PyMOL commands that place a pseudoatom at each C-alpha (Angstrom):
pseudoatom trace, name=CA, resn=MET, resi=1, chain=A, elem=C, hetatm=0, pos=[88.740, 83.751, 100.341]
pseudoatom trace, name=CA, resn=ASN, resi=2, chain=A, elem=C, hetatm=0, pos=[89.829, 83.949, 103.936]
pseudoatom trace, name=CA, resn=THR, resi=3, chain=A, elem=C, hetatm=0, pos=[88.645, 87.479, 105.181]
pseudoatom trace, name=CA, resn=PHE, resi=4, chain=A, elem=C, hetatm=0, pos=[87.923, 89.672, 107.932]
pseudoatom trace, name=CA, resn=ILE, resi=5, chain=A, elem=C, hetatm=0, pos=[84.938, 91.597, 107.580]
pseudoatom trace, name=CA, resn=ILE, resi=6, chain=A, elem=C, hetatm=0, pos=[84.693, 95.471, 108.713]
pseudoatom trace, name=CA, resn=LYS, resi=7, chain=A, elem=C, hetatm=0, pos=[80.952, 96.793, 108.406]
pseudoatom trace, name=CA, resn=VAL, resi=8, chain=A, elem=C, hetatm=0, pos=[80.789, 100.591, 108.236]
pseudoatom trace, name=CA, resn=SER, resi=9, chain=A, elem=C, hetatm=0, pos=[77.761, 102.794, 108.083]
pseudoatom trace, name=CA, resn=ALA, resi=10, chain=A, elem=C, hetatm=0, pos=[78.008, 106.213, 106.515]
pseudoatom trace, name=CA, resn=PHE, resi=11, chain=A, elem=C, hetatm=0, pos=[75.340, 108.992, 106.287]
pseudoatom trace, name=CA, resn=TRP, resi=12, chain=A, elem=C, hetatm=0, pos=[75.249, 112.397, 104.618]
pseudoatom trace, name=CA, resn=ASP, resi=13, chain=A, elem=C, hetatm=0, pos=[75.244, 115.338, 107.072]
pseudoatom trace, name=CA, resn=SER, resi=14, chain=A, elem=C, hetatm=0, pos=[73.636, 118.062, 104.872]
pseudoatom trace, name=CA, resn=GLU, resi=15, chain=A, elem=C, hetatm=0, pos=[74.288, 120.747, 107.559]
pseudoatom trace, name=CA, resn=VAL, resi=16, chain=A, elem=C, hetatm=0, pos=[78.076, 120.458, 106.907]
pseudoatom trace, name=CA, resn=ASP, resi=17, chain=A, elem=C, hetatm=0, pos=[78.298, 118.723, 103.679]
pseudoatom trace, name=CA, resn=VAL, resi=18, chain=A, elem=C, hetatm=0, pos=[80.083, 115.620, 104.562]
pseudoatom trace, name=CA, resn=TRP, resi=19, chain=A, elem=C, hetatm=0, pos=[79.855, 111.894, 104.795]
pseudoatom trace, name=CA, resn=VAL, resi=20, chain=A, elem=C, hetatm=0, pos=[80.245, 110.683, 108.370]
pseudoatom trace, name=CA, resn=ALA, resi=21, chain=A, elem=C, hetatm=0, pos=[81.165, 107.052, 108.836]
pseudoatom trace, name=CA, resn=SER, resi=22, chain=A, elem=C, hetatm=0, pos=[81.244, 104.809, 111.946]
pseudoatom trace, name=CA, resn=SER, resi=23, chain=A, elem=C, hetatm=0, pos=[81.707, 101.234, 112.692]
pseudoatom trace, name=CA, resn=ASP, resi=24, chain=A, elem=C, hetatm=0, pos=[80.140, 98.981, 115.440]
pseudoatom trace, name=CA, resn=ASN, resi=25, chain=A, elem=C, hetatm=0, pos=[82.600, 96.174, 115.108]
pseudoatom trace, name=CA, resn=LEU, resi=26, chain=A, elem=C, hetatm=0, pos=[85.819, 98.325, 115.094]
pseudoatom trace, name=CA, resn=PRO, resi=27, chain=A, elem=C, hetatm=0, pos=[86.089, 100.594, 118.127]
pseudoatom trace, name=CA, resn=GLY, resi=28, chain=A, elem=C, hetatm=0, pos=[87.318, 104.217, 117.396]
pseudoatom trace, name=CA, resn=LEU, resi=29, chain=A, elem=C, hetatm=0, pos=[86.309, 104.076, 113.797]
pseudoatom trace, name=CA, resn=VAL, resi=30, chain=A, elem=C, hetatm=0, pos=[84.586, 107.654, 113.036]
pseudoatom trace, name=CA, resn=THR, resi=31, chain=A, elem=C, hetatm=0, pos=[85.515, 109.684, 110.171]
pseudoatom trace, name=CA, resn=GLU, resi=32, chain=A, elem=C, hetatm=0, pos=[84.103, 112.141, 107.611]
pseudoatom trace, name=CA, resn=ALA, resi=33, chain=A, elem=C, hetatm=0, pos=[84.985, 113.313, 104.245]
pseudoatom trace, name=CA, resn=SER, resi=34, chain=A, elem=C, hetatm=0, pos=[83.129, 115.187, 101.475]
pseudoatom trace, name=CA, resn=THR, resi=35, chain=A, elem=C, hetatm=0, pos=[82.957, 112.582, 98.857]
pseudoatom trace, name=CA, resn=ILE, resi=36, chain=A, elem=C, hetatm=0, pos=[82.286, 108.844, 99.005]
pseudoatom trace, name=CA, resn=GLU, resi=37, chain=A, elem=C, hetatm=0, pos=[85.399, 108.344, 97.041]
pseudoatom trace, name=CA, resn=MET, resi=38, chain=A, elem=C, hetatm=0, pos=[87.482, 110.527, 99.669]
pseudoatom trace, name=CA, resn=LEU, resi=39, chain=A, elem=C, hetatm=0, pos=[85.688, 108.696, 102.556]
pseudoatom trace, name=CA, resn=THR, resi=40, chain=A, elem=C, hetatm=0, pos=[86.638, 105.206, 101.119]
pseudoatom trace, name=CA, resn=ALA, resi=41, chain=A, elem=C, hetatm=0, pos=[90.192, 106.276, 100.679]
pseudoatom trace, name=CA, resn=LYS, resi=42, chain=A, elem=C, hetatm=0, pos=[90.322, 107.379, 104.323]
pseudoatom trace, name=CA, resn=LEU, resi=43, chain=A, elem=C, hetatm=0, pos=[88.850, 104.102, 105.485]
pseudoatom trace, name=CA, resn=LYS, resi=44, chain=A, elem=C, hetatm=0, pos=[91.194, 102.114, 103.748]
pseudoatom trace, name=CA, resn=ALA, resi=45, chain=A, elem=C, hetatm=0, pos=[93.963, 104.131, 105.506]
pseudoatom trace, name=CA, resn=ILE, resi=46, chain=A, elem=C, hetatm=0, pos=[92.565, 104.066, 108.982]
pseudoatom trace, name=CA, resn=ILE, resi=47, chain=A, elem=C, hetatm=0, pos=[91.068, 100.607, 109.361]
pseudoatom trace, name=CA, resn=PRO, resi=48, chain=A, elem=C, hetatm=0, pos=[94.529, 98.619, 109.385]
pseudoatom trace, name=CA, resn=GLU, resi=49, chain=A, elem=C, hetatm=0, pos=[95.831, 101.342, 111.880]
pseudoatom trace, name=CA, resn=LEU, resi=50, chain=A, elem=C, hetatm=0, pos=[92.786, 100.898, 114.128]
pseudoatom trace, name=CA, resn=ILE, resi=51, chain=A, elem=C, hetatm=0, pos=[93.009, 97.102, 113.974]
pseudoatom trace, name=CA, resn=GLU, resi=52, chain=A, elem=C, hetatm=0, pos=[96.594, 97.402, 115.236]
pseudoatom trace, name=CA, resn=LEU, resi=53, chain=A, elem=C, hetatm=0, pos=[96.002, 100.051, 117.718]
pseudoatom trace, name=CA, resn=ASN, resi=54, chain=A, elem=C, hetatm=0, pos=[93.038, 98.016, 119.157]
pseudoatom trace, name=CA, resn=ARG, resi=55, chain=A, elem=C, hetatm=0, pos=[94.853, 94.736, 118.923]
pseudoatom trace, name=CA, resn=VAL, resi=56, chain=A, elem=C, hetatm=0, pos=[91.841, 93.143, 117.156]
pseudoatom trace, name=CA, resn=GLU, resi=57, chain=A, elem=C, hetatm=0, pos=[92.315, 89.409, 116.804]
pseudoatom trace, name=CA, resn=PHE, resi=58, chain=A, elem=C, hetatm=0, pos=[91.117, 88.137, 113.336]
pseudoatom trace, name=CA, resn=GLY, resi=59, chain=A, elem=C, hetatm=0, pos=[93.033, 84.791, 113.071]
pseudoatom trace, name=CA, resn=ASN, resi=60, chain=A, elem=C, hetatm=0, pos=[95.053, 84.041, 110.063]
pseudoatom trace, name=CA, resn=LYS, resi=61, chain=A, elem=C, hetatm=0, pos=[92.709, 85.828, 107.617]
pseudoatom trace, name=CA, resn=ASP, resi=62, chain=A, elem=C, hetatm=0, pos=[94.536, 87.039, 104.349]
pseudoatom trace, name=CA, resn=TYR, resi=63, chain=A, elem=C, hetatm=0, pos=[92.376, 90.131, 103.527]
pseudoatom trace, name=CA, resn=ILE, resi=64, chain=A, elem=C, hetatm=0, pos=[90.237, 92.751, 105.194]
pseudoatom trace, name=CA, resn=ASP, resi=65, chain=A, elem=C, hetatm=0, pos=[86.595, 93.213, 103.510]
pseudoatom trace, name=CA, resn=LEU, resi=66, chain=A, elem=C, hetatm=0, pos=[85.307, 96.637, 103.981]
pseudoatom trace, name=CA, resn=TYR, resi=67, chain=A, elem=C, hetatm=0, pos=[81.481, 96.615, 103.649]
pseudoatom trace, name=CA, resn=LEU, resi=68, chain=A, elem=C, hetatm=0, pos=[80.334, 100.427, 103.357]
pseudoatom trace, name=CA, resn=THR, resi=69, chain=A, elem=C, hetatm=0, pos=[76.586, 101.140, 103.631]
pseudoatom trace, name=CA, resn=THR, resi=70, chain=A, elem=C, hetatm=0, pos=[75.523, 104.537, 102.919]
pseudoatom trace, name=CA, resn=HIS, resi=71, chain=A, elem=C, hetatm=0, pos=[72.382, 106.565, 103.705]
pseudoatom trace, name=CA, resn=ARG, resi=72, chain=A, elem=C, hetatm=0, pos=[71.202, 109.830, 102.304]
pseudoatom trace, name=CA, resn=HIS, resi=73, chain=A, elem=C, hetatm=0, pos=[68.061, 111.701, 102.668]
pseudoatom trace, name=CA, resn=GLU, resi=74, chain=A, elem=C, hetatm=0, pos=[67.167, 114.595, 100.553]
pseudoatom trace, name=CA, resn=SER, resi=75, chain=A, elem=C, hetatm=0, pos=[63.765, 116.696, 100.714]
pseudoatom trace, name=CA, resn=MET, resi=76, chain=A, elem=C, hetatm=0, pos=[62.571, 118.495, 97.756]
pseudoatom trace, name=CA, resn=LYS, resi=77, chain=A, elem=C, hetatm=0, pos=[59.784, 120.995, 97.497]
pseudoatom trace, name=CA, resn=VAL, resi=78, chain=A, elem=C, hetatm=0, pos=[56.672, 119.841, 95.348]
pseudoatom trace, name=CA, resn=ALA, resi=79, chain=A, elem=C, hetatm=0, pos=[55.832, 122.485, 92.709]
pseudoatom trace, name=CA, resn=GLY, resi=80, chain=A, elem=C, hetatm=0, pos=[52.092, 123.855, 92.707]
for i in range(1, 80): cmd.bond("trace and resi %d" % i, "trace and resi %d" % (i + 1))
show_as sticks, trace
zoom trace
């Protein structure tokens, strides 16, 4: 498959209860959403727009692949 890869990293911001996503290889990509599903939908909508706005050259690729890596840290009190 002839694809252009966009790598996105997201982390859970527990202070405001949202996933925050950004990308090092697509300028301007910063967004947030309350669920991973909503975040994925937003990314699918804005990535093609940002590619066009930034005039990103990706040759004659047939597809854009989104690689979404998530990070979430939770602390729990130990009983006892």
